[in-house]
N, C-alpha and C positions, 0 to 999 in steps of 0.2 A: 792225358796230354803231358807231353814232356816239358820239363822246366827249361828255361833258357840258360845256356851256359854263360858264365861270367868270366871274362878274361882279365888277368892281372895286367898292370901296366908293363911288366917285364915280358909277358907273353905277347902283348900287342906290339911291343918294340921289336921282338924277334921276327914276328910275322911281317911287319913293315920292312924290316931290313931284307928279308927274303924278296919282297917285291922290288926293292930298290936295286938289288943285285941283278935283277932281270935274267936269272938263269932259267927260270920256269915261267910259264904264263900265269896270269892272275887266276884263271879258271882252275889250273892245277893246284895252286896254293890254296884257293878257296875250298876245293874238294877235299884236300888233305886235312884241313883244319875244320871242315864242316861249317864254313862261314860264307855268307852270301858275298859275292864279288863287290856289290855296291858298298857293303860295310867295310870291306878292305880298302876301297878307294877313299872312303871317308877317313879312315884311320891314317892313310898315307897323306892325305891333304892336311889333316890336323898336325901330323908330325912335321911336315914341311913348313907349315905356318909358324910352328913354335921352335923351329930349328935355331933361329937367331938367338933365342933366349939362353941357349947352352953356352954361348960365347960372351954373354954379358957378365962382367965382373960384378960381384955383389948381389946378384939376383936372389940368391938364397938368404943373404944377409938382409936384404930389403924385406923379404917375406917374413923373416923372424921379427924385424922391427915392427912391421905392420901388425903381426899377431900380438906382440907385446903392447902396442898402442891400443888395440881393440880391447885387450884384457883390462888394461888400466882404465880405459874409458868406461867400461862396464862397471868396474869397482867404484869409480867416482860417481857414476850415475846412481848407484845403490846408496852411496853415502849421502848424496844430495837428497834422495828420497827419505832416508832415515832422519836426517837433520830437519827436513821440512815437517815431518810428523812430530818430532820432538818440539819444534818451535810452536806449532799449532797447539800442542798439549800445554806448553808453558803459558801461552797467551790465554788459553781458556782458564787455567788455574789462577792466573794473575787477575783476570776479570772477576772470577768468583771471590777471590780474596778481597779485592777492592769493594765489591758489593757488600760483603760481610762487614768490612770496616765502616762503610757509610751507614749501614743499618745500625750498627752498634753505636755510632756517634749520634744518630738521629733518635734512637730509643733511650739512650742513657740519660741519667739525671744531669741537669745543668748546675754547675757550681757558681754561686755568687756570694 
C-alpha cells in the first residue's frame, strides 16, 4: 500500500493559484498533481476563507503575542504547582515541630 503524499503549504498555495487562474480545468490540475478534485476544492475554499487575514495588520504580531502569553501562562502554572508543594511541605514540618515542642514541654521536669 502506497503512503499518502503530504503537501507543504507552499505546494498547496501554488496548486490553488493554478485553480484560481482558471487556465485549466480542475480535473486536469488534479490529474497532473495526482490529487482528488474534491481535495482541491477543499483547499480552494480554505484559501478563500482565510484570504482576508492576509490583509489584516498585526495578524502575525497577534500570533506572536498569543504564543508568548501561552508560554508565560504555562511557566506561571508550573511555579504555582511548585510553590503549593513547598507550602504543603513547610506546613507538615511546622506541625511536626509543634508536636515535638509540646511533647517536650509535657514530658520535661517542672521547675518550682
